[in-house]
N, C-alpha and C positions, 0 to 999 in steps of 0.2 A: 528234392527230398532233403530234409534236415537230418543231421547226425544226432543220434541219441546221446544225451549228456549223462555221464555216470561219474559221480564223485569229483566233479570239476573238470572232467575231460571226456572224450568220447570213449565208448566202451571197448572199441577195438584197438586202442592205442597201446595198452599195457601188454597184451600178448605179442604184438609186433616188436615192441621194445625188448621183450624177453628173447625173441628169436634173433634180433640183431645182436644182442649181447652174446648169445650162444654162437652166432656166426663168428664174431671176433674171437671168442674162446677157441673155436675150432681152428681158426687161422693161426692162433698162437701155438696150438698143439702141432700143427703142420710145420710151422717155422722151427719149432724146437726139435722136431725129428729130422729135418732136412738140412738146417743151417748149422754148420760146425761151430759158428760163433755163439750160438744159443745152447748147443749141446756139446760140451767139451769131451765127454766120453766117446762120442762118435769120432772125434778127431784123433783120439788115442788109438782106436782100432784101425780105421781107414778113413782118411779125410774125404768128406763129401758123401760117404755111404752111410745111410741111417741104419740103426739097429732094427732088426725085424720086429721086436716087441713094440718099439715106438711107432713103427709104421702101422702095425695092427691096431694100436690104440687110436691113431689118427683116423684110420678108416672107420672104426667103430663110432667115433665121435661124429664124423661127417655123415655117416649113414643114419644115425639116430636123429641128427639135426634135420636132415632131408625129410625123414618120416614125420617128425614133429611139425615141420613147416607145412607139409601137405595136409596133415590132419587139421591143423589150426586154420589153414586157408579154407578148407571144406567146412569147418565149423562156423567160421565167420560169414561165409556166404550162405549158410543155411541150405535150403532145398536146392538153390541154384548151384551149389557145389557138387551136386550129383548129376547134373545135366551137362550136355556138351555145349549148350548155348551160353553158359556163363564164362567160359574160357579157363576154368579151373583145371581141365584135363591137360593143359599145356604145362 
């Protein structure tokens, strides 16, 4: 089966690149919340202990990314995204 070409590339590549970019962004948020070298104000309060607001923002970012990845995967797989034969449920 050949991949469908779309504007010089396959149609599924752009959403996957967007998800990868969001994954790196989420990792940067996590690093900023937990690593005292990236977040000097955490060091001032208690070294190595993140601020609750920062942790909440990281959890929100990660949860939204997971939801977006699941929905995008289901969309890319079409009807097979709703069945157990496609492997999307994992």
